[in-house]
N, C-alpha and C positions, 0 to 999 in steps of 0.2 A: 640374510637373504633379502635385504632391502632392495638391491638392484633387480632381483627377480620379481618383486611385488610392485616396483615403481610404475610400470605402465598401467597396471590395473588400478593403482591408487590415483594416478593422474586422471584416468578416464572417469572414475567415480567422482573425483573432485570437480571435474569439468561439468559433469551432469548436474551435480548439486549446485554449483555456481550458476549454471544456465537456468535452472529452475528458480533460483532466488531472483535472478535478474528479470525473468518473466513476471514473477509476482510483483516485484518492485515497479516495473514498467507499467503494469496494469493498475496498481494502486496510484501511481503518480498521474496516470491518464484520468482515472476516475476522480481524483482530487481536483485536477484542473477543470474537469467538466462541472463538478459541483460549484467551484468558485466562479466559473464563467456564467453559470445559470443563476448565481446568487442564491443558491439553496439555503446556506446558513442564515442569511438575512430573512428569507421567506419563513423559515422555521421560527426565528426569533419574533417576527411580526405576528405569526399565528399564535405563539405562546403568550405574547403580551396581552392579548385579548382576555386571557384567563388569569392574569396575575394582577392582584390589587395592591399587594404590599410592596413598597419601594425599598424596604430594608433601611 
């Protein structure tokens, strides 16, 4: 009965893939924002104030 279930399976798959693409797009946009605003470097500069050991 694969042919009978195929439209339902395709619809469910498309919804799942669409949801994943939305999540990935949001994550990539947020990553680009963080990099553009140099947030990792600002966090590193903030943390360096409190680190004495250079290992």
